[in-house]
N, C-alpha and C positions, 0 to 999 in steps of 0.2 A: 084758504083760511078765513074764518069769520071775522068781521070788522073788530068786534069788541076784543077778541083774542089778540089780534094784530096789534091794537093799539096799546095793549099790556105787554105783550112780548117786545116791541120795539121801544117802550118805555115812553111813549109818548103822553100816556096816562099811567097813573100809579097803579090803580087795581082794575080788575075785570069789571066788577061791580059798578065802579064809578064811570067806566066806559058804557056799560050798558044804561045807566041812568042818562048819561049826555045824549045817547041816541034816543031813548024814550022821550027826552025833553026837546028833540030836533035841533041839538046844539052842533051836530056833526054832517057835513056835507062831504060828498064823493063826486067828483067831477061836476061840481055845481048842483047836486040835486041831493035833497035830505036823504040820509041812509039810515037804514035798520041796523041793529046790531048783528043780524044775521047776513048782512050783504058779504058776497065773498070777494074778497080783495084781491087785485090783480096787479102785476108790475105795470107801472106807468099811471096808476091811479093818482089823482090829486086829492088828499084829505084835508079839510078844513074844519078846525075844532074851535068853537066860540066858547069861552068861559068869562063871564062878565064882559068887560070890555077888552080882553085880551083874545086876539085871533092868532091862531097857529096854523100855517100851511106848510104841507109836507107832501113832496112826490115819493111814491113806493118806488124802491129801488131793488129790493130783495124782500123775499118771504121764507121765514124758516121757523119751525116749530118752537126751537129754543135758541135763546141768545144771552151770552153773558153781559155784563154792565159794560165791557170794553167794546164788543162789537155790534152792540144793539143801535148805536148811532148809525152805522153803515146800512141799516135796513131802509134808510129814508135820507132826501135831502130836503132841508128846510127852505121853503120859497119866500122871496120878499115881493112886495107889490111894486 
């Protein structure tokens, strides 16, 4: 699944266009490297999202095309430094 779609489906980012813009502005890293919106997300990837001074790190646990509000948070695990 594309990175921008994963961020939207998992609700880490509200809208897919916003996820695309974050990727274009190089605010999203996957496994320590700047990632494009077309990056193919795999289970075990570490995604880091930087918005202003806010940094969110998440580990991909599951990939599914659709998710409800209740089960979207089971797609990833938030990490702390």
